[in-house]
N, C-alpha and C positions, 0 to 999 in steps of 0.2 A: 577811729575813722577807717573805713575799708580802703584797701589799695585800689587805685584806679587801674583798669586794664585796657589794653588795646589789642585788637586782633590783627595779626599779620600772617599771611600764608597759613591760615587755619590753626594758628597757635596763639595762645594768649600770653602776653608779656606783662608782668607787673611793672607799673611805673611809680612815680613819686607817691609816697604816703608819709604823713607826719603823725607823730604822737606827741603828747605833752612833754614826754621825756626827751624825745629827739629835738623838738623845737626849742626846748629850754636851753639846749647847748648853744644857741645863738643869741641868748638874751644880752650878753655882754659884748656882742660883735660891734665893730666900729660903725654904727649906723650914722648916716646913710652910707650904703656900700653897693658896689657892683657885684654881679655874680662871681667874678673872679676873685674879688676881695673877700667875699664871704667864704669861698672855697679855701682860700689861703688861710683865713682865720680858723676855719674848722680844722684844717690839717694841723696848724701850729698849736691849737688848744687841745688836740687829742680827742676831738669829737669822734663818735662812732662812725664807722664806714657808711652807715645808712644815711647819715646827715650829709656827708660829702656826695654820695650818689644822688640824693634828692636835689641838692644844689646843682649837680651837673645836668639834671633833667630840665632845669629852668631854661626857657628860651633866652638866648643871649643876644639882645638887640642893643647892648650898650646901656641898658636901662639901669637907673639907680634905685635901689630899694630903700625906703625910708625906715621901715620897721619890719618885724617878723610878720605882721599882719598883711603886708604886701605879698608875702610868699605863702603864708597859710592863713587865709581870712578867718578861719575858725579858732585861731589861737585865743585862749581865754584872756581877758584883760583883768587887771587888778580888781575892777568893779565886779567881775564875775565871782570873786572870792570874798566880797565885802561881808564882814562879820560886824554886826552892831553889838558891841559889848554891853551897851546900856539895856538891851532887851533881855540879857541873862543875868 
């Protein structure tokens, strides 16, 4: 997934981006969680700095996130990796 960019004063600044590897660092987070709880979890669990930076980019309106899909809608579900052993 490409990083989103926004233009400010004729410069481009990279903003939040997710990869499967980065998002997987939040799989065991204490869902549902607020932005601050997720940042705290990421820091305590030793997640890469990119995860913490992405979480800091979230708008903080006191919202509770139920799953990683609330943060990154493109996060692959287990169904995306469904493997039917009977076919092989």
